[in-house]
C-alpha positions, 0 to 999 in steps of 0.5 A: 499500499505505502509504495503505491502511494508513493509511486503516486506521488511521484507521479503526481509531482512529475506530473504537475512539473510537465504541465507547468512546463507547457502551460509556462511555454504557451502562457508566455507564446499568449503573452506575447501575442497578447502583447503584439495585439496591444501594440496593434489594437491598443485600447480602442474601439478594434480592441473592445471587439476583437475581446468580445469576439473571442470572449463570446464563443469561448462559452463552447470552449469552458462549458464543454472543454478541458474544465468541465470534461476534465472533472467528469471524463478523467476520474472514469477513464483513469479508474478504467485504466488502473484497473486494466479494462482498457477495451472498456475505456476506448469504448467510453472514450470513443463514445464521449467524443463522438458525442461532443463532436455532434453536439459542439457542432450544432452549437458552432453551426448556431453561433455563426448563424445568429452572430450579431443577435449574440453580439446584441445580447452581451455587448448593449453598450457597443456603437452600431459600428463596434457591434458590427465588427464584434459581429463579423469576428464571432462568426469566424473565431466561434469555429475556431473555438470550436476546433478547441473544444475537441483538443480538450477531449485530447487533453483528458485522453493524454492527461489520463495517459499522463502525457501532461506535457504535449497536451499543454503544451499544443496550444502554443501552436493556437498562438502561433497562428495568431502572432505570425498574422499580427507580425504581417499586420505590423509589418503592412501597417495595417489599420486596427480593424483589418489587424482584428480580422486578420487575428480571427483567421489566425485563431480558426487556423490555430485551433485546427492545427493545435487539434491535429497536433494533439489527435496525433498524441492520442492516436499512439496511445496503446489504448485504442479509441473506438467512436460511436454513439453509445450514450447507454454505455455504463461508463459514458452514462456515469460521464455524462451524470458527474459531466451535468453538475460540472458544467452547471459550475462551469456555466455559472462561471461563464454566465458571470463572464459574460455579465462581465462582458456586458457590464464592461460593455457600458463602460468607456471605450478600452474597459474590455480589452483593459480587462483581457490584458489583467487577465492575460498575467492574472492567469498565468501563476494561476495556469503555471502553480495550481492548474497544473498541481491540480490538473496532475493530481485529479487522475491521482486522486482519483485511482485513491479509495482510502479517505486519510490518503486522500486528505494528505494528497490535498494538502500537498497540494495546497503547499505546493501551489500556496506560496509561489501563487502569494508571492505573484499576487504581491509582486503583482500589486507592488510592481505590476506597472513595471510589469506592465510597461514592459510586456505591452507599453508599445506602438499604439498602447501608451503610458496611460493605458498602462497604468489603467491595465495595471490597476485592474491587474492589481484589484484582481491579484488580490484573489490569486492565492484564493483561487489557486487553493480553490482549484486544488480543494476543486480537484479532491471533490471530483476526485471523490464523486462530488460535482455538486459542491463546486458548482454551488461555490460557483454560484455564490461567487458569481452572485458575490463578484457581480454584485460588488462589481456592479457598486464599484464600476461606475463610480470607477469609470469617473476616473480616468488617466491623464500623463500618468495622474489621476483625473476625475470626470466632473460636471453634468456629463459625469451624473451621480450613477451609472453609464457615462455620456455616450459621445465620452464612453464612445470616444475617450480621450483618456483611459478610465478606470471602470474596469477596476471596480470588476476585478475588486468584485472578483477578487472578494467573490474568490476569498469567499469561495475558497472559504466555502469549499474548505468548509465542506472539502475539511468536512467530508475528507480532512475531517474537521480542519479550519477552513482559515488553516490555509490563510494562516498558514499564508501570512508568513509567506505574506510577509516574506513576498512583501518585502521583496516586493518592495526591495524590488520596488525600490531597486527598479526605481532607482535603476530608472532614475540612473539610466534617466 
């Protein structure tokens, strides 16, 4: 028994490292893509349209893709593999793939046909011209995201076979296709609208290539996948049974993302793009440290039948992720403007834009440790067969995030950055509450801070979700441990990270003065 535990631990740790390496490469490619996008599009109307068009079809990817599929498919498929039932595992995987292809294909077609009504519902604050561009881009990006949903099935199969690096490095290809297009746009000096359309086609081509790359890896596995529509298969039924509450939880999170999009469209132009730029860096530590560990632990936890051993794995996962995520959070808060400046501040993206995105990133960063710890709790619950608790916690987080975001975003949208200084909109054009005058929102002279309000709401809600999950998980798995213990354990690390960041800030400031 001990040896199996040990080997499980080794495979989990090495798996997390391989996932982390793959995610690091894909996120670095994503940072380069986002940097090029900001250089070409800035925080203007085309940037908002492209960001909205990318966010809308992401509903398919996030609802049917990696998160939902992994938490429902991997536990069942991994267990069959561990029991030596290779044929049954292949049959179940093939049936799930066939159902996913049919369902995703239908939804993709619908999304293309009703692109403009979707854009109008989800971005009600956009002007007519920006809405037209958004609808055109949705038709392209929706088809591209459809391929990424199928790539997520490949990821689930590869992860179950512990082929972690291949599945997580594949998004580099998706990013690379857009990077090539954007470099052409820069060299040819395309206007933002033309560049946005070209980037959308890059996304489409990248999705196809990424799927083919991952499917090649699946085809080389020992387990033979047999495609069919055998949804009555008992293992497929078990996957669907787990999938329903999981997709509910993911659906709630996606509804939150789309409410964020709706609310951001009511803010000054640039808010949607500012949110996306901040999220690229915000997601980086979550992906590297939390998602990599959670993804590696899920198939290993699913093989464990001893609750005490599961609790030990859970605590190890929390310890592994906490300090690095906390350090990143503090760094983002203290020197985020320096980081944003280095990555994004060139081309159409100026210093004032950097300050707004850095403020949005700092607000998001307050919740990074909570999001990371929540990921580990969710994996433990999924492995234990509980998909309802994560779904409920996601609902709770979304409600709190939306309420706080709505309360904060309009007052903060009356603040803007001009020549690196904080200013406030005054006079009758500002009003008391609610959206600013449409003429000011559509073509602002300076970037506004409304997006920061949405980010603050997200951060506070993340801590509420973490405490809720800790209570439920500790009651079920770790048998009564305090839900606040992860927070208390972070206090020494918080002080260390803060000191390191303050020193780094001082060194950077003095270096800049010396260079000047």
